C-alpha positions as CSV (number, residue, x, y, z in Angstrom):
1,M,0.0,0.0,0.0
2,E,1.1,3.6,-0.6
3,K,2.6,5.1,2.5
4,T,0.8,8.3,3.5
5,D,2.3,9.1,6.9
6,A,-1.0,10.7,7.9
7,C,-1.3,9.0,11.3
8,I,0.4,8.7,14.6
9,V,-0.2,5.2,15.9
10,Q,0.3,4.9,19.7
11,R,0.8,2.0,22.0
12,D,-2.4,2.7,23.9
13,F,-4.5,1.6,20.9
14,T,-5.2,5.2,19.8
15,V,-4.5,6.6,16.4
16,L,-4.2,10.3,15.6
17,L,-5.2,11.2,12.0
18,E,-3.9,14.6,10.7
19,V,-6.8,16.4,9.1
20,G,-4.8,18.6,6.8
21,H,-2.5,15.8,5.5
22,P,-2.8,14.9,1.7
23,G,-3.3,11.2,2.7
24,F,-6.2,12.0,5.0
25,D,-9.0,10.5,2.9
26,Q,-7.1,7.3,2.2
27,A,-6.1,6.8,5.8
28,R,-9.6,7.5,7.1
29,A,-11.1,4.9,4.7
30,Q,-8.7,2.3,6.1
31,L,-9.0,3.2,9.7
32,G,-12.8,3.0,9.5
33,M,-12.5,-0.7,8.8
34,Y,-10.8,-1.7,12.1
35,A,-10.9,1.3,14.5
36,E,-13.6,3.5,16.0
37,L,-13.7,7.2,15.5
38,V,-13.7,8.8,19.0
39,K,-13.5,12.6,18.4
40,T,-12.9,15.0,15.6
41,P,-11.2,18.2,16.7
42,A,-9.9,20.5,13.9
43,A,-6.3,19.4,13.7
44,F,-6.2,15.6,14.5
45,H,-9.1,13.1,14.5
46,T,-8.8,10.4,17.2
47,Y,-9.5,6.8,16.5
48,R,-9.3,3.9,19.0
49,I,-8.6,0.3,18.1
50,T,-10.6,-2.0,20.4
51,A,-11.2,-5.8,20.6
52,L,-14.6,-5.2,19.2
53,S,-13.5,-3.1,16.2
54,L,-10.9,-5.8,15.4
55,W,-13.5,-8.6,15.7
56,N,-15.8,-6.7,13.4
57,A,-12.9,-6.3,10.9
58,A,-12.3,-10.1,11.2
59,A,-15.9,-10.7,10.5
60,L,-15.5,-8.7,7.3
61,G,-12.5,-10.9,6.3
62,W,-9.6,-8.8,7.6
63,S,-6.6,-10.8,8.9
64,A,-4.2,-9.6,11.6
65,D,-1.5,-9.2,8.9
66,Q,-3.8,-7.0,6.8
67,V,-4.7,-4.8,9.7
68,I,-1.0,-4.4,10.7
69,E,0.0,-3.8,7.0
70,S,-2.7,-1.1,6.8
71,L,-1.5,0.6,10.0
72,E,2.1,0.5,8.8
73,S,1.1,2.1,5.5
74,V,-0.5,5.1,7.2
75,S,1.7,5.5,10.2
76,R,4.2,8.3,10.4
77,W,6.6,6.2,12.5
78,N,7.0,2.5,13.2
79,V,3.9,0.9,14.7
80,P,4.8,-0.2,18.3
81,A,5.8,-3.8,18.5
82,A,3.6,-4.5,21.5
83,L,0.6,-3.1,19.7
84,I,1.3,-5.5,16.8
85,Q,1.4,-8.4,19.2
86,D,-1.9,-7.4,20.8
87,I,-3.6,-7.0,17.4
88,Q,-2.4,-10.5,16.4
89,R,-3.6,-12.0,19.7
90,I,-7.1,-10.4,19.6
91,I,-7.9,-11.3,16.0
92,H,-6.5,-14.8,16.6
93,Q,-9.1,-15.2,19.3
94,Y,-11.9,-14.5,16.8
95,G,-13.4,-17.8,15.7
96,K,-11.5,-20.1,18.0
97,L,-14.9,-21.2,19.3
98,Q,-17.8,-22.4,17.2
99,L,-21.4,-23.3,17.9
100,K,-22.7,-26.2,15.8
101,P,-26.0,-28.1,15.7
102,Q,-26.3,-31.3,17.7
103,A,-28.3,-34.3,16.6
104,N,-30.3,-34.4,19.8
105,H,-33.3,-32.0,19.5
106,G,-32.8,-28.6,21.2
107,R,-29.1,-29.1,22.0
108,M,-25.9,-27.8,20.3
109,R,-22.1,-28.2,20.4
110,L,-19.4,-25.7,21.4
111,V,-16.4,-26.8,19.4
112,S,-12.7,-25.7,19.4
113,E,-9.5,-27.1,17.9
114,D,-7.7,-25.7,21.0
115,E,-8.2,-28.3,23.7
116,R,-6.5,-26.2,26.3
117,L,-8.8,-23.3,25.7
118,L,-11.8,-25.5,26.5
119,D,-10.0,-26.7,29.6
120,E,-9.4,-23.1,30.7
121,L,-12.9,-21.9,30.0
122,S,-14.5,-25.0,31.7
123,S,-12.7,-24.1,34.9
124,M,-14.1,-20.6,35.0
125,K,-17.0,-20.1,37.4
126,T,-19.1,-18.1,34.9
127,I,-18.7,-20.8,32.2
128,S,-19.1,-23.8,34.5
129,A,-22.5,-22.4,35.6
130,F,-23.8,-23.4,32.2
131,R,-23.3,-27.0,33.1
132,M,-22.1,-28.1,29.7
133,E,-21.2,-31.7,29.1
134,R,-17.6,-32.5,27.9
135,V,-18.1,-35.3,25.4
136,D,-14.8,-34.9,23.6
137,P,-11.5,-33.1,24.2
138,H,-12.6,-30.6,21.6
139,E,-16.4,-30.5,22.2
140,L,-18.9,-29.4,24.8
141,I,-22.7,-30.0,24.7
142,L,-25.2,-27.4,25.8
143,G,-28.9,-26.7,25.8
144,G,-30.2,-24.5,23.0
145,E,-31.8,-22.2,25.5
146,Q,-28.2,-21.2,26.7
147,R,-27.1,-20.1,23.3
148,G,-27.4,-16.4,23.7
149,L,-26.2,-16.0,27.3
150,L,-23.2,-18.3,26.6
151,K,-22.2,-16.2,23.5
152,R,-22.5,-13.0,25.5
153,E,-20.3,-14.4,28.3
154,L,-17.6,-15.8,26.0
155,T,-17.5,-12.4,24.1
156,R,-17.0,-10.7,27.5
157,L,-14.1,-13.1,28.2
158,G,-12.5,-12.2,24.8
159,Y,-13.6,-15.2,22.7
160,P,-16.4,-14.3,20.3
161,V,-18.2,-17.3,18.9
162,L,-18.8,-18.2,15.3
163,D,-22.4,-19.3,15.4
164,Y,-23.1,-22.1,12.9
165,A,-26.0,-23.6,14.9
166,G,-28.6,-22.5,12.3
167,Y,-32.0,-20.7,12.5
168,R,-35.6,-21.7,12.2
169,E,-37.3,-20.7,8.9
170,G,-40.3,-19.1,10.6
171,T,-43.8,-18.9,9.1
172,S,-43.8,-18.4,5.4
173,L,-44.9,-15.1,4.0
174,P,-44.8,-15.1,0.2
175,F,-44.7,-11.6,-1.4
176,E,-43.1,-9.7,-4.2
177,W,-41.9,-6.1,-4.9
178,Q,-44.6,-3.9,-6.4
179,A,-44.5,-3.6,-10.2
180,N,-41.5,-1.6,-11.5
181,T,-39.9,-1.6,-8.0
182,Q,-36.9,-3.5,-9.3
183,S,-37.0,-2.2,-12.9
184,D,-35.0,0.6,-14.5
185,S,-38.2,2.4,-15.3
186,S,-38.6,5.9,-13.9
187,E,-42.0,4.9,-12.7
188,G,-40.5,2.9,-9.8
189,F,-37.3,2.6,-7.9
190,R,-34.7,-0.2,-7.9
191,L,-32.1,-1.3,-5.4
192,R,-28.9,0.7,-5.6
193,P,-25.7,-1.4,-6.1
194,Y,-24.6,-0.9,-2.5
195,Q,-28.0,-1.8,-1.2
196,R,-27.8,-5.1,-3.1
197,D,-24.3,-5.6,-1.7
198,A,-25.6,-5.1,1.8
199,V,-28.4,-7.7,1.3
200,D,-25.9,-10.2,-0.1
201,A,-23.5,-9.6,2.8
202,F,-26.3,-10.5,5.3
203,E,-27.5,-13.5,3.3
204,G,-24.1,-14.9,2.7
205,S,-22.6,-14.2,6.2
206,E,-20.6,-17.3,6.6
207,G,-20.1,-18.2,10.3
208,M,-23.1,-16.1,11.4
209,G,-25.9,-18.0,9.6
210,G,-28.0,-14.9,8.9
211,S,-27.4,-12.6,11.8
212,G,-25.5,-9.4,12.0
213,L,-25.3,-5.6,11.5
214,L,-25.4,-3.5,8.3
215,V,-23.8,-0.1,8.9
216,L,-24.8,2.7,6.5
217,P,-25.1,6.5,6.9
218,C,-28.4,8.4,7.2
219,G,-30.1,8.7,3.9
220,A,-28.6,5.5,2.5
221,G,-32.0,3.7,2.5
222,K,-31.6,1.3,5.4
223,T,-35.4,0.7,5.4
224,V,-35.3,-0.5,1.8
225,I,-32.4,-2.8,2.6
226,G,-34.3,-4.3,5.5
227,M,-37.3,-4.9,3.2
228,A,-35.0,-6.5,0.6
229,V,-33.6,-8.9,3.2
230,L,-37.2,-9.8,4.1
231,E,-38.0,-10.3,0.4
232,R,-35.2,-12.8,0.1
233,L,-36.3,-14.7,3.2
234,Q,-40.1,-14.7,2.5
235,C,-41.0,-15.1,6.1
236,E,-43.0,-13.4,8.9
237,C,-41.1,-10.6,10.5
238,L,-41.0,-8.4,13.6
239,I,-39.5,-4.9,13.0
240,L,-38.4,-2.9,16.1
241,T,-37.7,0.7,15.8
242,S,-37.1,3.8,17.9
243,N,-40.4,5.7,17.8
244,T,-44.0,5.8,16.5
245,T,-43.0,8.0,13.5
246,S,-40.5,5.4,12.4
247,V,-43.1,2.7,12.8
248,R,-45.4,4.4,10.4
249,Q,-42.6,5.2,8.0
250,W,-41.8,1.4,7.8
251,I,-45.5,0.6,7.3
252,Q,-45.8,3.1,4.5
253,E,-42.7,1.8,2.8
254,L,-44.0,-1.8,3.0
255,Q,-47.3,-0.7,1.6
256,D,-45.8,1.3,-1.2
257,K,-43.0,-1.1,-2.3
258,T,-44.2,-4.6,-1.7
259,T,-47.3,-6.7,-2.3
260,I,-47.7,-7.4,1.5
261,T,-51.3,-6.3,2.1
262,N,-52.5,-3.9,4.7
263,E,-54.2,-6.7,6.5
264,Q,-50.8,-8.5,6.9
265,I,-49.1,-5.4,8.5
266,G,-49.6,-4.5,12.1
267,E,-48.6,-1.6,14.3
268,Y,-47.6,-2.3,17.9
269,S,-47.2,1.0,19.7
270,G,-48.7,3.1,22.4
271,Q,-51.7,3.7,20.2
272,K,-52.3,0.3,18.6
273,K,-51.6,-3.4,19.6
274,Q,-51.8,-5.3,16.3
275,V,-49.8,-8.6,15.9
276,K,-49.8,-9.6,12.3
277,P,-47.4,-11.4,9.9
278,V,-45.3,-8.3,9.6
279,T,-45.5,-6.4,12.9
280,V,-43.7,-3.0,13.4
281,A,-43.2,-2.0,17.1
282,T,-41.3,0.6,19.2
283,Y,-38.5,-0.2,21.6
284,Q,-40.4,1.8,24.2
285,I,-43.5,-0.4,24.1
286,L,-41.3,-3.5,24.3
287,T,-39.7,-2.2,27.5
288,H,-42.8,-0.9,29.1
289,R,-43.7,-2.1,32.6
290,K,-46.1,-1.0,35.3
291,S,-43.5,-0.6,38.0
292,K,-39.7,-0.8,38.4
293,D,-40.0,-4.3,39.8
294,A,-42.7,-5.6,37.4
295,D,-42.1,-7.7,34.4
296,F,-42.0,-6.1,31.0
297,T,-45.6,-6.0,29.8
298,H,-45.1,-6.6,26.1
299,I,-41.8,-8.5,25.9
300,K,-43.8,-11.6,24.9
301,L,-44.2,-10.0,21.5
302,L,-40.7,-11.3,20.6
303,S,-42.1,-14.9,20.8
304,E,-45.8,-14.1,19.9
305,R,-45.4,-15.7,16.4
306,Q,-43.0,-17.9,14.5
307,W,-41.0,-14.9,13.3
308,G,-38.4,-15.9,10.7
309,L,-36.6,-12.5,11.0
310,I,-36.4,-9.7,13.6
311,I,-35.1,-6.4,12.3
312,Y,-33.6,-4.0,14.9
313,D,-33.7,-0.5,13.3
314,E,-31.3,2.1,14.7
315,V,-29.7,-0.7,16.7
316,H,-27.5,1.8,18.6
317,L,-30.7,3.0,20.4
318,L,-31.7,-0.6,21.4
319,P,-32.6,-0.4,25.1
320,A,-30.4,-2.5,27.4
321,P,-33.4,-4.4,28.8
322,V,-34.1,-5.9,25.4
323,F,-30.7,-7.7,25.4
324,R,-31.9,-10.3,27.9
325,A,-34.9,-11.1,25.6
326,T,-32.6,-11.0,22.6
327,A,-30.4,-13.7,24.3
328,D,-33.5,-15.9,24.5
329,I,-34.4,-15.7,20.7
330,Q,-31.1,-16.9,19.2
331,A,-33.0,-19.3,17.0
332,T,-34.5,-16.4,15.0
333,R,-32.5,-14.5,12.3
334,R,-31.6,-11.0,13.5
335,L,-30.7,-8.0,11.3
336,G,-29.4,-4.8,12.9
337,L,-29.5,-1.6,10.9
338,T,-27.5,1.5,12.1
339,A,-25.4,4.4,11.1
340,T,-23.1,4.0,14.0
341,L,-21.9,1.1,16.2
342,V,-21.2,3.5,19.2
343,R,-23.6,3.4,22.0
344,E,-23.9,5.8,25.0
345,D,-24.3,2.9,27.4
346,G,-21.2,1.0,26.3
347,C,-23.2,-2.1,25.4
348,E,-21.5,-2.6,22.0
349,Q,-20.3,-6.0,22.9
350,D,-23.8,-7.2,23.7
351,V,-25.0,-6.0,20.3
352,F,-22.0,-7.9,18.7
353,S,-22.7,-11.2,20.6
354,L,-26.5,-11.2,20.6
355,I,-27.4,-9.6,17.2
356,G,-24.1,-10.2,15.3
357,P,-21.0,-8.7,14.0
358,K,-20.7,-6.0,11.3
359,L,-21.3,-7.7,8.0
360,Y,-21.3,-4.6,5.8
361,D,-20.1,-1.0,6.2
362,M,-20.6,1.8,3.6
363,P,-18.9,5.1,4.6
364,W,-20.9,8.2,4.0
365,K,-18.0,9.8,2.0
366,E,-18.2,7.0,-0.6
367,L,-22.0,7.6,-1.0
368,E,-21.4,11.3,-1.2
369,Q,-18.8,10.8,-4.0
370,Q,-21.1,8.5,-5.9
371,G,-23.9,11.1,-5.7
372,W,-26.3,9.0,-3.6
373,I,-26.5,11.5,-0.7
374,A,-26.0,15.3,-0.6
375,N,-22.6,16.8,-0.3
376,V,-21.8,17.8,3.3
377,Q,-19.9,21.0,4.1
378,C,-18.6,21.3,7.6
379,Q,-17.2,24.4,9.2
380,E,-15.9,24.8,12.7
381,I,-16.1,28.3,14.2
382,R,-14.3,28.9,17.5
383,I,-15.7,31.7,19.6
384,P,-13.6,33.2,22.4
385,F,-14.7,34.1,25.9
386,T,-14.8,37.6,27.2
387,P,-12.0,38.2,29.8
388,E,-14.4,37.8,32.6
389,L,-15.9,34.5,31.4
390,R,-12.5,33.1,30.6
391,S,-11.5,33.8,34.2
392,N,-14.6,32.0,35.5
393,Y,-13.9,29.1,33.2
394,L,-10.3,28.7,34.4
395,E,-11.3,28.8,38.0
396,A,-14.3,26.4,37.7
397,E,-14.2,22.7,38.4
398,V,-13.7,20.5,35.4
399,K,-17.2,19.2,35.5
400,H,-18.6,22.7,35.2
401,Q,-16.2,23.9,32.5
402,F,-18.1,22.2,29.6
403,R,-21.3,24.0,30.5
404,L,-19.6,27.4,30.8
405,A,-18.2,26.9,27.3
406,A,-21.4,25.6,25.9
407,E,-23.4,28.6,27.2
408,N,-20.9,31.2,26.0
409,P,-23.3,34.1,25.1
410,A,-21.1,35.2,22.2
411,K,-22.4,32.2,20.3
412,L,-25.8,33.8,19.9
413,A,-24.6,36.7,17.7
414,V,-22.6,34.2,15.5
415,V,-25.7,32.0,15.1
416,R,-27.8,35.0,14.1
417,R,-25.3,36.0,11.4
418,I,-25.2,32.5,10.1
419,L,-29.0,32.3,9.9
420,D,-29.1,35.8,8.2
421,H,-26.5,34.5,5.7
422,H,-28.9,31.6,4.8
423,E,-32.1,33.6,5.0
424,G,-35.1,31.8,3.7
425,M,-33.5,28.3,4.1
426,P,-34.6,25.7,6.7
427,A,-32.3,25.5,9.6
428,L,-31.8,23.1,12.5
429,V,-30.0,24.4,15.6
430,I,-28.9,21.6,18.0
431,G,-27.6,22.4,21.5
432,Q,-26.9,20.7,24.8
433,Y,-28.6,23.4,26.9
434,L,-31.8,25.2,25.8
435,D,-32.4,28.5,27.5
């Protein structure tokens, strides 16, 4: 690979990418495959390499050697030897454990070529609690109901599982795209090339058996991709999304673009409680309960019918209480759609183990260059304090400094000038504190 020298790779798993460097775009494209973007100040963007980001890269086919070669190609100086060893170790752990079906109904096998690894795991208290039966030096037998919880615990221990145990087909739901939907005619739309690639990635996800995450930016048509996956599978489906508005957008898209009838589509929200072959529900209704100690009232929706597919829309907003239920439905195919893998609650590993790894990632910059989404122009404007406010800021406790900076009154005049400059155009102003 061409050496760009755009990055400073550090031993603590962080990578600093120089914004003004000629190799910025090339380095950013590579880092996005195996590192997480943490912050984007003006001079250097900060990325962090994590076990999860490396496992997601491995799920996309990256080897340890490829990751290291990529880092070396963009690094200004030699990549620390200790970091190289850690990357090799972490990626080597991916796939050392596999779940496979067992002839006996309802049971499955945890398999590894590393006999000592199974010895080590079996001696751990959290793993021995699953009471798996050692039938072979390379094989443990477990009940199917333990599938999700075991995968989550093994991921926590640093050994993500390749799940080959298979999925139920679910109740059949034959349907087609509406006329012209897949044609080149201007009367209808057709799947864009990257949307087809995303569907193929989910369908052909070796080692995951039809479960994982598709990561695409806002405006890329994730709803269409979800419907295309459902069209391939031809089965009953539960769609979970973030709010009632999104529920009705999904329903409208299903009505407009497929032959699924209105009678086959149900809304399950605060206003309606319809359970039909394709049911679209909110996360909020799924986690509703009458009191803090009560059971979740509607969680049974996850097992209400023989769903062949569950779609988690905006999976980064999936409430933590749903993870326990998600652990119990591992026999159902699961598709996660999101623009970001980063969660505020830090539960990224639960998403990885219980829904699946990243199977497809389309950076927004590529869609912008291809003309599928609007060009983005970003401008950072730094607004100084008055001498008095600067003094208050320097004397304040660290936990109060952010708010003092956020509420700098000098911002208001700048915002007014920006709005005047774009007079007559729609504008959205987003802030942490609203006075």
